[in-house]
N, CA, C, O and CB atoms as a CASP TS submission, in Angstrom:
PFRMAT TS
TARGET T0000
AUTHOR 0000-0000-0000
METHOD Language model
MODEL 1
PARENT N/A
ATOM      1  N   UNK     1      12.901   6.742  12.624  1.00  0.00           N
ATOM      2  CA  UNK     1      13.173   7.565  11.441  1.00  0.00           C
ATOM      3  C   UNK     1      12.830   6.782  10.166  1.00  0.00           C
ATOM      4  O   UNK     1      12.172   7.298   9.262  1.00  0.00           O
ATOM      5  CB  UNK     1      14.664   8.016  11.418  1.00  0.00           C
ATOM      6  N   UNK     2      13.291   5.528  10.117  1.00  0.00           N
ATOM      7  CA  UNK     2      13.026   4.683   8.948  1.00  0.00           C
ATOM      8  C   UNK     2      11.521   4.499   8.762  1.00  0.00           C
ATOM      9  O   UNK     2      11.005   4.571   7.647  1.00  0.00           O
ATOM     10  CB  UNK     2      13.723   3.307   9.098  1.00  0.00           C
ATOM     11  N   UNK     3      10.836   4.262   9.862  1.00  0.00           N
ATOM     12  CA  UNK     3       9.397   4.035   9.828  1.00  0.00           C
ATOM     13  C   UNK     3       8.683   5.270   9.292  1.00  0.00           C
ATOM     14  O   UNK     3       7.732   5.167   8.517  1.00  0.00           O
ATOM     15  CB  UNK     3       8.871   3.673  11.229  1.00  0.00           C
ATOM     16  N   UNK     4       9.156   6.432   9.715  1.00  0.00           N
ATOM     17  CA  UNK     4       8.558   7.694   9.275  1.00  0.00           C
ATOM     18  C   UNK     4       8.706   7.850   7.759  1.00  0.00           C
ATOM     19  O   UNK     4       7.757   8.214   7.065  1.00  0.00           O
ATOM     20  CB  UNK     4       9.213   8.894  10.009  1.00  0.00           C
ATOM     21  N   UNK     5       9.905   7.569   7.262  1.00  0.00           N
ATOM     22  CA  UNK     5      10.153   7.673   5.822  1.00  0.00           C
ATOM     23  C   UNK     5       9.266   6.710   5.040  1.00  0.00           C
ATOM     24  O   UNK     5       8.726   7.061   3.991  1.00  0.00           O
ATOM     25  CB  UNK     5      11.629   7.396   5.513  1.00  0.00           C
ATOM     26  N   UNK     6       9.125   5.510   5.553  1.00  0.00           N
ATOM     27  CA  UNK     6       8.294   4.501   4.913  1.00  0.00           C
ATOM     28  C   UNK     6       6.849   4.995   4.833  1.00  0.00           C
ATOM     29  O   UNK     6       6.172   4.806   3.822  1.00  0.00           O
ATOM     30  CB  UNK     6       8.372   3.162   5.682  1.00  0.00           C
ATOM     31  N   UNK     7       6.395   5.622   5.900  1.00  0.00           N
ATOM     32  CA  UNK     7       5.042   6.163   5.951  1.00  0.00           C
ATOM     33  C   UNK     7       4.840   7.204   4.853  1.00  0.00           C
ATOM     34  O   UNK     7       3.831   7.188   4.148  1.00  0.00           O
ATOM     35  CB  UNK     7       4.761   6.780   7.330  1.00  0.00           C
ATOM     36  N   UNK     8       5.796   8.095   4.716  1.00  0.00           N
ATOM     37  CA  UNK     8       5.723   9.164   3.716  1.00  0.00           C
ATOM     38  C   UNK     8       5.708   8.572   2.313  1.00  0.00           C
ATOM     39  O   UNK     8       4.931   9.002   1.460  1.00  0.00           O
ATOM     40  CB  UNK     8       6.908  10.143   3.871  1.00  0.00           C
ATOM     41  N   UNK     9       6.562   7.591   2.078  1.00  0.00           N
ATOM     42  CA  UNK     9       6.638   6.951   0.763  1.00  0.00           C
ATOM     43  C   UNK     9       5.310   6.271   0.434  1.00  0.00           C
ATOM     44  O   UNK     9       4.804   6.397  -0.681  1.00  0.00           O
ATOM     45  CB  UNK     9       7.799   5.922   0.720  1.00  0.00           C
ATOM     46  N   UNK    10       4.751   5.556   1.396  1.00  0.00           N
ATOM     47  CA  UNK    10       3.474   4.876   1.189  1.00  0.00           C
ATOM     48  C   UNK    10       2.379   5.882   0.861  1.00  0.00           C
ATOM     49  O   UNK    10       1.544   5.641  -0.011  1.00  0.00           O
ATOM     50  CB  UNK    10       3.089   4.056   2.431  1.00  0.00           C
ATOM     51  N   UNK    11       2.388   7.011   1.565  1.00  0.00           N
ATOM     52  CA  UNK    11       1.396   8.056   1.339  1.00  0.00           C
ATOM     53  C   UNK    11       1.519   8.606  -0.074  1.00  0.00           C
ATOM     54  O   UNK    11       0.520   8.778  -0.773  1.00  0.00           O
ATOM     55  CB  UNK    11       1.556   9.185   2.367  1.00  0.00           C
ATOM     56  N   UNK    12       2.748   8.881  -0.488  1.00  0.00           N
ATOM     57  CA  UNK    12       2.989   9.419  -1.828  1.00  0.00           C
ATOM     58  C   UNK    12       2.543   8.433  -2.907  1.00  0.00           C
ATOM     59  O   UNK    12       1.946   8.828  -3.909  1.00  0.00           O
ATOM     60  CB  UNK    12       4.476   9.759  -2.008  1.00  0.00           C
ATOM     61  N   UNK    13       2.834   7.156  -2.696  1.00  0.00           N
ATOM     62  CA  UNK    13       2.448   6.134  -3.677  1.00  0.00           C
ATOM     63  C   UNK    13       0.933   6.064  -3.786  1.00  0.00           C
ATOM     64  O   UNK    13       0.393   6.034  -4.892  1.00  0.00           O
ATOM     65  CB  UNK    13       3.023   4.749  -3.288  1.00  0.00           C
ATOM     66  N   UNK    14       0.246   6.039  -2.659  1.00  0.00           N
ATOM     67  CA  UNK    14      -1.217   5.951  -2.687  1.00  0.00           C
ATOM     68  C   UNK    14      -1.815   7.207  -3.319  1.00  0.00           C
ATOM     69  O   UNK    14      -2.795   7.129  -4.060  1.00  0.00           O
ATOM     70  CB  UNK    14      -1.777   5.751  -1.260  1.00  0.00           C
ATOM     71  N   UNK    15      -1.223   8.355  -3.024  1.00  0.00           N
ATOM     72  CA  UNK    15      -1.660   9.624  -3.602  1.00  0.00           C
ATOM     73  C   UNK    15      -1.504   9.594  -5.121  1.00  0.00           C
ATOM     74  O   UNK    15      -2.402  10.001  -5.858  1.00  0.00           O
ATOM     75  CB  UNK    15      -0.858  10.801  -3.002  1.00  0.00           C
ATOM     76  N   UNK    16      -0.351   9.105  -5.573  1.00  0.00           N
ATOM     77  CA  UNK    16      -0.043   8.991  -6.998  1.00  0.00           C
ATOM     78  C   UNK    16      -1.035   8.058  -7.688  1.00  0.00           C
ATOM     79  O   UNK    16      -1.535   8.353  -8.773  1.00  0.00           O
ATOM     80  CB  UNK    16       1.396   8.483  -7.201  1.00  0.00           C
ATOM     81  N   UNK    17      -1.309   6.930  -7.038  1.00  0.00           N
ATOM     82  CA  UNK    17      -2.235   5.941  -7.604  1.00  0.00           C
ATOM     83  C   UNK    17      -3.633   6.543  -7.735  1.00  0.00           C
ATOM     84  O   UNK    17      -4.297   6.367  -8.756  1.00  0.00           O
ATOM     85  CB  UNK    17      -2.279   4.663  -6.724  1.00  0.00           C
ATOM     86  N   UNK    18      -4.074   7.253  -6.699  1.00  0.00           N
ATOM     87  CA  UNK    18      -5.411   7.866  -6.713  1.00  0.00           C
ATOM     88  C   UNK    18      -5.538   8.838  -7.887  1.00  0.00           C
ATOM     89  O   UNK    18      -6.590   8.921  -8.520  1.00  0.00           O
ATOM     90  CB  UNK    18      -5.690   8.601  -5.375  1.00  0.00           C
ATOM     91  N   UNK    19      -4.469   9.565  -8.169  1.00  0.00           N
ATOM     92  CA  UNK    19      -4.501  10.526  -9.276  1.00  0.00           C
ATOM     93  C   UNK    19      -4.423   9.794 -10.621  1.00  0.00           C
ATOM     94  O   UNK    19      -5.134  10.145 -11.563  1.00  0.00           O
ATOM     95  CB  UNK    19      -3.335  11.542  -9.147  1.00  0.00           C
ATOM     96  N   UNK    20      -3.565   8.783 -10.707  1.00  0.00           N
ATOM     97  CA  UNK    20      -3.299   8.132 -11.992  1.00  0.00           C
ATOM     98  C   UNK    20      -4.413   7.202 -12.457  1.00  0.00           C
ATOM     99  O   UNK    20      -4.684   7.116 -13.655  1.00  0.00           O
ATOM    100  CB  UNK    20      -2.024   7.359 -11.903  1.00  0.00           C
ATOM    101  N   UNK    21      -5.065   6.501 -11.522  1.00  0.00           N
ATOM    102  CA  UNK    21      -6.063   5.494 -11.909  1.00  0.00           C
ATOM    103  C   UNK    21      -7.168   6.071 -12.804  1.00  0.00           C
ATOM    104  O   UNK    21      -7.436   5.502 -13.863  1.00  0.00           O
ATOM    105  CB  UNK    21      -6.689   4.882 -10.661  1.00  0.00           C
ATOM    106  N   UNK    22      -7.819   7.182 -12.419  1.00  0.00           N
ATOM    107  CA  UNK    22      -8.859   7.724 -13.308  1.00  0.00           C
ATOM    108  C   UNK    22      -8.297   8.126 -14.668  1.00  0.00           C
ATOM    109  O   UNK    22      -8.943   7.929 -15.697  1.00  0.00           O
ATOM    110  CB  UNK    22      -9.532   8.930 -12.658  1.00  0.00           C
ATOM    111  N   UNK    23      -7.090   8.691 -14.665  1.00  0.00           N
ATOM    112  CA  UNK    23      -6.460   9.127 -15.914  1.00  0.00           C
ATOM    113  C   UNK    23      -6.186   7.927 -16.822  1.00  0.00           C
ATOM    114  O   UNK    23      -6.493   7.948 -18.014  1.00  0.00           O
ATOM    115  CB  UNK    23      -5.146   9.891 -15.621  1.00  0.00           C
ATOM    116  N   UNK    24      -5.602   6.882 -16.232  1.00  0.00           N
ATOM    117  CA  UNK    24      -5.250   5.686 -17.006  1.00  0.00           C
ATOM    118  C   UNK    24      -6.501   4.998 -17.532  1.00  0.00           C
ATOM    119  O   UNK    24      -6.551   4.600 -18.696  1.00  0.00           O
ATOM    120  CB  UNK    24      -4.429   4.706 -16.148  1.00  0.00           C
ATOM    121  N   UNK    25      -7.511   4.858 -16.679  1.00  0.00           N
ATOM    122  CA  UNK    25      -8.738   4.172 -17.096  1.00  0.00           C
ATOM    123  C   UNK    25      -9.468   4.980 -18.164  1.00  0.00           C
ATOM    124  O   UNK    25     -10.237   4.429 -18.951  1.00  0.00           O
ATOM    125  CB  UNK    25      -9.663   3.930 -15.887  1.00  0.00           C
ATOM    126  N   UNK    26      -9.225   6.276 -18.186  1.00  0.00           N
ATOM    127  CA  UNK    26      -9.864   7.140 -19.178  1.00  0.00           C
ATOM    128  C   UNK    26      -9.102   7.115 -20.501  1.00  0.00           C
ATOM    129  O   UNK    26      -9.703   7.058 -21.574  1.00  0.00           O
ATOM    130  CB  UNK    26      -9.957   8.578 -18.652  1.00  0.00           C
ATOM    131  N   UNK    27      -7.781   7.159 -20.413  1.00  0.00           N
ATOM    132  CA  UNK    27      -6.940   7.303 -21.615  1.00  0.00           C
ATOM    133  C   UNK    27      -6.633   5.959 -22.273  1.00  0.00           C
ATOM    134  O   UNK    27      -6.666   5.849 -23.499  1.00  0.00           O
ATOM    135  CB  UNK    27      -5.632   8.003 -21.258  1.00  0.00           C
ATOM    136  N   UNK    28      -6.335   4.932 -21.465  1.00  0.00           N
ATOM    137  CA  UNK    28      -5.929   3.645 -22.027  1.00  0.00           C
ATOM    138  C   UNK    28      -6.961   3.051 -22.985  1.00  0.00           C
ATOM    139  O   UNK    28      -6.579   2.621 -24.074  1.00  0.00           O
ATOM    140  CB  UNK    28      -5.665   2.671 -20.913  1.00  0.00           C
ATOM    141  N   UNK    29      -8.249   3.005 -22.636  1.00  0.00           N
ATOM    142  CA  UNK    29      -9.226   2.441 -23.582  1.00  0.00           C
ATOM    143  C   UNK    29      -9.237   3.196 -24.905  1.00  0.00           C
ATOM    144  O   UNK    29      -9.406   2.594 -25.966  1.00  0.00           O
ATOM    145  CB  UNK    29     -10.626   2.459 -22.971  1.00  0.00           C
ATOM    146  N   UNK    30      -9.057   4.513 -24.843  1.00  0.00           N
ATOM    147  CA  UNK    30      -9.027   5.322 -26.059  1.00  0.00           C
ATOM    148  C   UNK    30      -7.863   4.908 -26.947  1.00  0.00           C
ATOM    149  O   UNK    30      -8.013   4.783 -28.163  1.00  0.00           O
ATOM    150  CB  UNK    30      -8.927   6.815 -25.714  1.00  0.00           C
ATOM    151  N   UNK    31      -6.708   4.695 -26.336  1.00  0.00           N
ATOM    152  CA  UNK    31      -5.525   4.300 -27.101  1.00  0.00           C
ATOM    153  C   UNK    31      -5.734   2.896 -27.670  1.00  0.00           C
ATOM    154  O   UNK    31      -5.399   2.630 -28.824  1.00  0.00           O
ATOM    155  CB  UNK    31      -4.246   4.349 -26.213  1.00  0.00           C
ATOM    156  N   UNK    32      -6.292   2.001 -26.848  1.00  0.00           N
ATOM    157  CA  UNK    32      -6.515   0.619 -27.262  1.00  0.00           C
ATOM    158  C   UNK    32      -7.443   0.563 -28.472  1.00  0.00           C
ATOM    159  O   UNK    32      -7.194  -0.179 -29.423  1.00  0.00           O
ATOM    160  CB  UNK    32      -7.101  -0.201 -26.103  1.00  0.00           C
ATOM    161  N   UNK    33      -8.514   1.355 -28.426  1.00  0.00           N
ATOM    162  CA  UNK    33      -9.498   1.334 -29.508  1.00  0.00           C
ATOM    163  C   UNK    33      -9.060   2.182 -30.697  1.00  0.00           C
ATOM    164  O   UNK    33      -9.724   2.207 -31.733  1.00  0.00           O
ATOM    165  CB  UNK    33     -10.843   1.821 -29.000  1.00  0.00           C
ATOM    166  N   UNK    34      -7.931   2.879 -30.535  1.00  0.00           N
ATOM    167  CA  UNK    34      -7.413   3.684 -31.634  1.00  0.00           C
ATOM    168  C   UNK    34      -8.311   4.865 -31.961  1.00  0.00           C
ATOM    169  O   UNK    34      -8.256   5.401 -33.068  1.00  0.00           O
ATOM    170  CB  UNK    34      -7.234   2.830 -32.858  1.00  0.00           C
ATOM    171  N   UNK    35      -9.147   5.276 -30.993  1.00  0.00           N
ATOM    172  CA  UNK    35     -10.049   6.400 -31.244  1.00  0.00           C
ATOM    173  C   UNK    35      -9.307   7.731 -31.102  1.00  0.00           C
ATOM    174  O   UNK    35      -9.821   8.791 -31.461  1.00  0.00           O
ATOM    175  CB  UNK    35     -11.250   6.353 -30.277  1.00  0.00           C
ATOM    176  N   UNK    36      -8.094   7.647 -30.574  1.00  0.00           N
ATOM    177  CA  UNK    36      -7.292   8.852 -30.440  1.00  0.00           C
ATOM    178  C   UNK    36      -6.757   9.247 -31.816  1.00  0.00           C
ATOM    179  O   UNK    36      -6.139   8.437 -32.507  1.00  0.00           O
ATOM    180  CB  UNK    36      -6.130   8.638 -29.430  1.00  0.00           C
ATOM    181  N   UNK    37      -6.994  10.469 -32.194  1.00  0.00           N
ATOM    182  CA  UNK    37      -6.576  10.922 -33.524  1.00  0.00           C
ATOM    183  C   UNK    37      -5.071  11.153 -33.552  1.00  0.00           C
ATOM    184  O   UNK    37      -4.428  11.257 -32.508  1.00  0.00           O
ATOM    185  CB  UNK    37      -7.323  12.215 -33.923  1.00  0.00           C
ATOM    186  N   UNK    38      -4.521  11.231 -34.757  1.00  0.00           N
ATOM    187  CA  UNK    38      -3.085  11.441 -34.912  1.00  0.00           C
ATOM    188  C   UNK    38      -2.638  12.762 -34.303  1.00  0.00           C
ATOM    189  O   UNK    38      -1.573  12.845 -33.691  1.00  0.00           O
ATOM    190  CB  UNK    38      -2.705  11.396 -36.380  1.00  0.00           C
ATOM    191  N   UNK    39      -3.464  13.801 -34.475  1.00  0.00           N
ATOM    192  CA  UNK    39      -3.091  15.114 -33.943  1.00  0.00           C
ATOM    193  C   UNK    39      -2.992  15.067 -32.417  1.00  0.00           C
ATOM    194  O   UNK    39      -2.114  15.697 -31.826  1.00  0.00           O
ATOM    195  CB  UNK    39      -4.115  16.186 -34.380  1.00  0.00           C
ATOM    196  N   UNK    40      -3.899  14.316 -31.784  1.00  0.00           N
ATOM    197  CA  UNK    40      -3.837  14.168 -30.327  1.00  0.00           C
ATOM    198  C   UNK    40      -2.548  13.453 -29.926  1.00  0.00           C
ATOM    199  O   UNK    40      -1.890  13.828 -28.956  1.00  0.00           O
ATOM    200  CB  UNK    40      -5.072  13.391 -29.802  1.00  0.00           C
ATOM    201  N   UNK    41      -2.199  12.413 -30.695  1.00  0.00           N
ATOM    202  CA  UNK    41      -0.965  11.677 -30.408  1.00  0.00           C
ATOM    203  C   UNK    41       0.242  12.597 -30.530  1.00  0.00           C
ATOM    204  O   UNK    41       1.151  12.568 -29.700  1.00  0.00           O
ATOM    205  CB  UNK    41      -0.815  10.472 -31.359  1.00  0.00           C
ATOM    206  N   UNK    42       0.235  13.416 -31.586  1.00  0.00           N
ATOM    207  CA  UNK    42       1.357  14.334 -31.798  1.00  0.00           C
ATOM    208  C   UNK    42       1.439  15.345 -30.660  1.00  0.00           C
ATOM    209  O   UNK    42       2.527  15.660 -30.179  1.00  0.00           O
ATOM    210  CB  UNK    42       1.217  15.062 -33.151  1.00  0.00           C
ATOM    211  N   UNK    43       0.292  15.848 -30.235  1.00  0.00           N
ATOM    212  CA  UNK    43       0.257  16.816 -29.120  1.00  0.00           C
ATOM    213  C   UNK    43       0.869  16.201 -27.876  1.00  0.00           C
ATOM    214  O   UNK    43       1.672  16.832 -27.188  1.00  0.00           O
ATOM    215  CB  UNK    43      -1.195  17.276 -28.826  1.00  0.00           C
ATOM    216  N   UNK    44       0.485  14.966 -27.593  1.00  0.00           N
ATOM    217  CA  UNK    44       0.989  14.286 -26.392  1.00  0.00           C
ATOM    218  C   UNK    44       2.501  14.073 -26.520  1.00  0.00           C
ATOM    219  O   UNK    44       3.248  14.294 -25.568  1.00  0.00           O
ATOM    220  CB  UNK    44       0.258  12.918 -26.177  1.00  0.00           C
ATOM    221  N   UNK    45       2.941  13.642 -27.706  1.00  0.00           N
ATOM    222  CA  UNK    45       4.377  13.439 -27.926  1.00  0.00           C
ATOM    223  C   UNK    45       5.137  14.742 -27.733  1.00  0.00           C
ATOM    224  O   UNK    45       6.193  14.769 -27.100  1.00  0.00           O
ATOM    225  CB  UNK    45       4.639  12.878 -29.336  1.00  0.00           C
ATOM    226  N   UNK    46       4.592  15.823 -28.285  1.00  0.00           N
ATOM    227  CA  UNK    46       5.231  17.136 -28.188  1.00  0.00           C
ATOM    228  C   UNK    46       5.353  17.541 -26.716  1.00  0.00           C
ATOM    229  O   UNK    46       6.419  17.951 -26.258  1.00  0.00           O
ATOM    230  CB  UNK    46       4.424  18.205 -28.985  1.00  0.00           C
ATOM    231  N   UNK    47       4.254  17.419 -25.994  1.00  0.00           N
ATOM    232  CA  UNK    47       4.236  17.796 -24.579  1.00  0.00           C
ATOM    233  C   UNK    47       5.225  16.934 -23.793  1.00  0.00           C
ATOM    234  O   UNK    47       5.920  17.424 -22.904  1.00  0.00           O
ATOM    235  CB  UNK    47       2.808  17.653 -23.991  1.00  0.00           C
ATOM    236  N   UNK    48       5.278  15.650 -24.132  1.00  0.00           N
ATOM    237  CA  UNK    48       6.177  14.727 -23.446  1.00  0.00           C
ATOM    238  C   UNK    48       7.633  15.105 -23.713  1.00  0.00           C
ATOM    239  O   UNK    48       8.465  15.082 -22.806  1.00  0.00           O
ATOM    240  CB  UNK    48       5.907  13.278 -23.893  1.00  0.00           C
ATOM    241  N   UNK    49       7.931  15.450 -24.959  1.00  0.00           N
ATOM    242  CA  UNK    49       9.288  15.838 -25.320  1.00  0.00           C
ATOM    243  C   UNK    49       9.705  17.110 -24.574  1.00  0.00           C
ATOM    244  O   UNK    49      10.819  17.206 -24.058  1.00  0.00           O
ATOM    245  CB  UNK    49       9.397  16.049 -26.840  1.00  0.00           C
ATOM    246  N   UNK    50       8.794  18.076 -24.528  1.00  0.00           N
ATOM    247  CA  UNK    50       9.095  19.329 -23.834  1.00  0.00           C
ATOM    248  C   UNK    50       9.351  19.074 -22.361  1.00  0.00           C
ATOM    249  O   UNK    50      10.251  19.665 -21.764  1.00  0.00           O
ATOM    250  CB  UNK    50       7.950  20.333 -24.004  1.00  0.00           C
ATOM    251  N   UNK    51       8.543  18.178 -21.771  1.00  0.00           N
ATOM    252  CA  UNK    51       8.699  17.867 -20.351  1.00  0.00           C
ATOM    253  C   UNK    51      10.045  17.218 -20.087  1.00  0.00           C
ATOM    254  O   UNK    51      10.739  17.575 -19.135  1.00  0.00           O
ATOM    255  CB  UNK    51       7.571  16.950 -19.873  1.00  0.00           C
ATOM    256  N   UNK    52      10.416  16.260 -20.938  1.00  0.00           N
ATOM    257  CA  UNK    52      11.664  15.521 -20.709  1.00  0.00           C
ATOM    258  C   UNK    52      12.893  16.396 -20.966  1.00  0.00           C
ATOM    259  O   UNK    52      13.962  16.138 -20.414  1.00  0.00           O
ATOM    260  CB  UNK    52      11.715  14.277 -21.606  1.00  0.00           C
ATOM    261  N   UNK    53      12.747  17.419 -21.793  1.00  0.00           N
ATOM    262  CA  UNK    53      13.870  18.321 -22.044  1.00  0.00           C
ATOM    263  C   UNK    53      14.105  19.250 -20.854  1.00  0.00           C
ATOM    264  O   UNK    53      15.249  19.538 -20.503  1.00  0.00           O
ATOM    265  CB  UNK    53      13.619  19.145 -23.315  1.00  0.00           C
ATOM    266  N   UNK    54      13.027  19.713 -20.240  1.00  0.00           N
ATOM    267  CA  UNK    54      13.151  20.645 -19.106  1.00  0.00           C
ATOM    268  C   UNK    54      13.754  19.955 -17.885  1.00  0.00           C
ATOM    269  O   UNK    54      13.930  20.587 -16.844  1.00  0.00           O
ATOM    270  CB  UNK    54      11.776  21.235 -18.744  1.00  0.00           C
TER
END
């Protein structure tokens, strides 16, 4: 049973990483170089706030 759970957790982590890596590599350089405009930052903050409230 423990082994099965570990398998599922590992799968979820790898799945999460596969999804996040392209996103992070795409977004992080933009943030680092400051090419992201203020309105984009505000949009992201707004969306983040709405998500955390729900």
